[in-house]
C-alpha positions, 0 to 999 in steps of 0.5 A: 653405056659409060654414062649410065654406069657413072649415073648408077654409081652416083645414085648408089653412092649417094644413097649409101652415103646418106644412110650411113651418115643419118643412121641414127635418124632412121633409128629414131623414126625418120624415112630417107628417100632418094629420087631422080630429078629431071634436068637436061643438063645434069643429073640431080638427085633429090634426098627427102628426110621425112618424119611425119609426126614432126621434128625440131631443129634441136632434135636433129642438129647433132646428126644433121649438121655433120651430115650436111657438112660432109655432103657439101664436101662430097657433092654439089648441094644445089638446094636444101628446103625445110618444110613445115606443115601448112606449106611454110618452108625455109629454103637455102638455094644460093651458095651463101645460104648453103655455106650458112647452113653448113657453118651453123649460122642458119641455126637461129632461123631454124630453131623453135619450129616444127618440120616434117620434111627436109629435101636436098637436091645435089649433083655430083 
């Protein structure tokens, strides 16, 4: 039971953390979803930030950059994927990649493109 309660706390805390830090994006028509990803060794959560009509990096950077910075301090980010239509994506899944995204160095690769979803996988 102790581990179930610990996981529920992680799940609730992460959703609240995301909703608070991305409230302005939700006001602008973004949807935020959270799902459990199955892994035998650790509990992971997948956060999806979706705007079906599409969005650019320039549109969200002022809100998303502080969020990803704070998320990285509170949780262990395992992967961040920016999804474009047509199946193209920009994936950040190494520690170096995540640090570049958090520091702003990855901005040059994300600008001038239209995305429809960002997925983030974290563990506590």
